[in-house]
N, C-alpha and C positions, 0 to 999 in steps of 0.2 A: 593096841600099840604097846611096845616094850622098849626098854633102853638096854643096850648091851655094849660091852667093851671087848675088843679083840686086840691083844698085844703081846709083846715080848720085851723083857727087860734084863738088867744085869744079873738078876737072880735066876732067870729061866733060860737064858740063851748066851752062848759064847760070843765074844766080840765080833768075830768074822761073820757070824750069821746075822748079828744085829746090823752089821754094815750093809748087808743086802737090802735091808728095809729102812735105811736112813734116808730122810728127805730134807732138803734144804728148805728154808723159809719160802723161797721163790717157787718151789715145786709143790707146795701144799695145795694151793688153789686148783691148779690143773689136775692134780692127783685126785682131789675130792670130787671134782666134776666128772672125771673119768669113772670113778667108783660109782657115783650115783647113776650115771647113764647105763653102766653095765648091769647093775643089780636091780634096777627099777622094774625090769620085766618080771622078776621073781616075786614082786610084792603083790598082794591081793588087790585087785582092781587097779593095779599098776600105780599105787599110791607112792608119792615121792618121799623117799626116806630122808631123814636129816643125818648129817655126818660132820664130824670134826676130827682132826688128826693132830696128835702130839708126837713130835719126833725130836729126841735129844740124843746125846752121846750114850745115855744109859737106857733109853726105852723108845719104842715106837708103839703107839696105841691109837686105835681107831674107835671112836665112840659113835654109835648109831642109834637113832630113834626111829622105830618102824615096826614092821611085822616080825614076830619070832621066826617066820619062814625065811628071813633074810640072813640068818646066822651062817648057814652052810655056804650059800653063794658068796658071802663076805669072806669066809675063810679061803674059798677057792680063788677069789679075786686077789687077795693079798699074797697067797702062795705064788700065783702067776706073776705078780709084780716083782717078787723077790727071786723068781727063777727056781723055785723048789716045788716039790710035791706037797699036797695038802697034808698028808700024813707026816712028812718030814717037818713041816712047819709046826704042826700041833704037838710034836715031840718036845718043843721048846716054847710054845705059845700058851696063852690062857684065854678063855672066854668067860665073861661074867655077865649075868643078866639081872635086870630089876634092881632090887635093893643091894645085891652084891656089886653091881656095876657102879651104883651111886657111892657105896662105901669105898670102893677102890678109888674113884675120882677124888673123893674128899681126902683120903689118906695121901694120895699123890700130891694134891695141892698143899697139904699141910706139912709135907716133907717127911712123912712117916714111912714112905715106901722108897725113899732115896738111899743111894749108897752112903751119902753123908746124912745121917739122921738129923732132921730139922733144917736142912739147908734151904735158904730162901730163894735161890735162883730158879727153882722149878716153878714157883708160882708165877714169876714173870714170863717164863717160857709157855706156861699154860694159857696165860692171858693173851699172849701173842698168837697162839694157835687158835684161840677162839675168835680173835679179830680177823685172822685169815679166812676162817670158815664163814664168818659173817659177811666179809667182802665178796667171797665166792658165791654167796647165796645158798649155802648148804646147812646153815646153823639151825634155824627153826626155833619155835617156841619152847619145845620140850628140852632140847639141849641147852638153850639159853638159860632156862631155869636151873638145869643141872649144874652148869658151870658157875652161874652167879651165886648159887647156894654154896658151891665148893669154895669160892673165894671168900665168902662170909665166914664159913667154918674155919678156913685157914687163918683168917684174921683173928678169930676168937682164940684159936689154938696158940697162936704166937703171942697174943696179949695176955692170955690167962695161964699159960704154962711156961716151964723152963726148957721146952723142947729144943729151942734154937740156941740155948746158952752155950758158949764156948765151942761152937761147932768148928771143926777143922775142914775147910773147903779143899777142893782139888788144888786150888792155887797154893794154899798154905802147905798142903801135903807135899807139893812139888819142891818148895823151898826147903822143907825139912829133909827130904831125901837128898837134895843137893848138898846140904850142910853135912850129911853123913859121909859124902865122898870128898868134898873139898874142905880143908881146914879153915880157909878164910874166903868167904864169898865175896869180899871186897877186892879180891885179887883175880877174879874170873871175868871172862867176857861172855855175855849172854845174847843169844839170838832168838827172837820170837818170829815164828812163821805163821802169818795170819794177823788180822787186826780186829777180830770180833770181841764179843763180851768176855769170853773165857780167857783169851790171850791178855786182854786188858787187866783182868783180875790177877792173873799170874804175874804180869809185868809189874803191877803195883806192889805185890808182895816182894818180888825180887828187888825192886827199886829201893825198898826200905832197907835193904842190906848194902846199898851203895856199891854195886859191882863196878869193876874197873871200866867196863864199856858195855853198852847195849845197842842192839840194832833190831829193826823191824823190817822183815821181808814180806811184802804183800803183793797179790796179783794187781790190785789197783794201787798205784803209787800214791795217789792223792790221799786215800784213806790211811795208808801206811805212814805218810808224812804227818798226818794229823795226830796219830797216836805217838809217833816218835817225838814230835814237838812237845807233847804233854809230858813225856818221860825224860826229855833231854837226851834222847837216843838218836842214832843214825837211821835214816830210812834208805832201804835198798830195794832194787827190783827183784822179784822172785826169780827171774831168769839168771840173775847173778849168783844165786845161791850155790850151785855146784862148785864154782871157782873160789868161793870165799868160805865155804863150810869149815875148812881147817882152822880158820881164825878163832873159832868159838869153842869155849869149854863146855857150855851148856846150851842145848837147843830144845826149845819148847814149841811144839807145833799143834795148831788146831784150826783147820780150814774146812770148807765144805766141798773140797775136791772129791770126786768119785774115784780117783786113782791115786796111788802113793806119789808124793812129791819128792821124797828123799829115798833114793834107791840104794841097794847094797853096794854097787860099784862106786857111787859118789862118796859114801862113808869110808869105804876102803881107801880111796885116794886121799881123803882128808886125813885119815889116821897115818898114812905113810908120810904126808907132809908134816904132821905133828910129831913124827918120830915116836909113834905109839903112845903119846901122852893121852890119858883117858878122856873120853867124852861122856857127858851126862845128857841123856835125851829123854824127853817126855812126849809121848804122842797121845794127845787128848781128843783126837778126832775119831769119828765113826762115820764112814769107813776109815781105815788107817791112812795117815799121811806118810808114815815111815814104814818101809817094807819090813815084814815080820822077820826075815832072815838076818836083819841088822843085829838083832838081839844075840845072835850066835857069835859075834865078833868078840874077841877076848878083851879088848880095851874100850868097849862100849857098854854103858849101863843104861839100857832102854826100859822105860816103864810105860805101860798103857793105862787107860782109865780103870781097867779091871785089876791091874797090879796094885793100884792105890787103895783097893777096897780094905785090905787088912789094916792099913795105917789109919784110915778114917773111922773104921769100925771101933777101934779102941776108944775113940772119943764118944761114939754113940752109946757104948755100954754105960758110961757115966750118967747118961740122961734117961735110962730106962724107967726110973721112978716117975718121970713126967709123962711117959707113954700112956699109962692107964688113964690118966686125967684127960689126955688128948683124945683117946679112943672113946671116952664117954661123951665128949663134945661132938665128935664125929657121928656117933650113934644117934644122938638127938637130931642132928641134921639129916641123917638118912631117913629116919622115921617121918620127919616133916616132908621130905621130898616124895617118899612113897605115898603118903596121904594125898599130896597134891597131884601126883600122877594118877592115882585112883580116881580122883575127882574129874580128871581130864576125860575119862571114858564116858562120863555122863553129859559132857558138853553138847554133843550133837542132839541128844534127847531133849535137853533143856532148851536149846535153840528151836527145835521143832515144836515143842509145847508152846513157847512164846509166840511163834509164828501163827500157830493154830488159834491161840487165844486172840491174837490181834485180828485175824480174819473174822472170827465170830463177832468181836466187838464192832468191827467196821460194818458188818452186815446189819447188826441190830441198830446202830446209830443211823445208818442210811434209812432203815425202815421207820425209825422214830421221827426223823426229819420229814419224811413224806407225810406221816400222820399229822405232825404239827402244822405242816404247810396246808393241809386240808381243814385245819381248824379244830382238830381233835383236842379234848381236854388234856392239859399238861399232866395231871396226876395219872390219868388213864394211860397215857403214852409211856410215862416212867415205869408204871406197873408192868406194862407189856414188855418194855425193854429189859427190865431185870428178870422177868420170867423167861424171856427168850434166851438170855445168857445162861441162866442156871440150867435150863433144859438142855442146851447144847453141851454144857460142861459135864452134865451127869448122864447123858444119853449112852455114851460108850460104856461107862462103868456099869450102869444098870443092865445093859444088854449082856455084858459078860457075866454078871451075877445070875441072870435068868438062864443063860446057856450052860453054866457050870453045874456039876453035880458031885455028890459025895465029898471026899477029902479035898478035892479041888475047890469046891464052893466054900468050905470052911476056911481054907487058907486064903482064898480071895476075899472073903468077908472080913477076915482079920486085917488084911492089908488096906481094904477100903475104909474100915473103921479108923485105922491109924491116920489115913490121909485126909478124911473128910469130917470126922467126928471129934477132932481135937477140941478140948475146952478152951475157950478164950481166956487169956490172962487178965482181961479187963472186964469190969462189970458192964452189962449191956446198957445200964442206965447212964453210963458215962459218955456213951456215943451221942 
């Protein structure tokens, strides 16, 4: 068994390609089950693979524990899901196996592979992905160990280093960009499209600037009203957005919609009603919530998650000194996991040995009881029991030694000596 990760992220793939492989939280379980059903036939003895999927605006990654033979079928499956060829996918994707996969998972959990160096949100997203895999029944012991160790490593990195200090999140970056366009953020009206965690973060940052008005448009009005009430904002239906878009100076959108919610025509009509007064728009969704063509309009300043990379990277450079310390913590975690994974390969053998020893023990005890029932001497019965056990334990080893010859016998003799002729750490007189 091995562990491998197949994925694409903000460093390896453009936004629109990432959008093809974006999965909402509700889609993770059925997607994982579909993956397992499709690739299981390629596994030796059709062993059931373990799988978990992490999907955010910056990355989609599939973690698998199973046979190395599953790597290519997994690539083919993901390419089919995204509607691209395997070669086109691998132009922008990466596959990591064994220690490299563990190292990657630990770096992701610790925020070292994020667009915002050290950002904490990814850890929560990773934990949620693990919960979804667990509930779907695709997690398994090996991936459970991988992720629990990644969470422990991430916790140590955050508590022992300055990797997360002064981080500029996507939310804070959005406010900074808006401040560059508008002289006074307290004079603008802000519209939030969506009511998820990212929108809540952005809204909290904007609310600190006391904008003139705020509104939340969400597909589910109840959820939108809950966030709006928390912010002191207005709640509106998503269906009302086209007619009211012109009222807002800043629009920040982040939903799980598979298609754009704000089209070119709607923005053009809004600009006309605003008499070409500029609009600031941030699309934090993958796939896009705002049509790409909107960015070409003269009076619109549209930013995507990828556009924010340069702004947040400047903060990351200030914390590079902490990266080496974090990498050392991660490396220790990787080595510990690899050692554990190596031990897992011997588990079936250990179980078989224990089962065989139990069978031998049961046979000898049964024989001893029969002898005792016939009135045999207790000492003689115990002697026979111990001799019977030792003969059974040594029979296979002695047979192999007799059958071996030349270098094979020398190597086997060395192994047998290490296994059976170890010196006791206690004096026999102490027993």
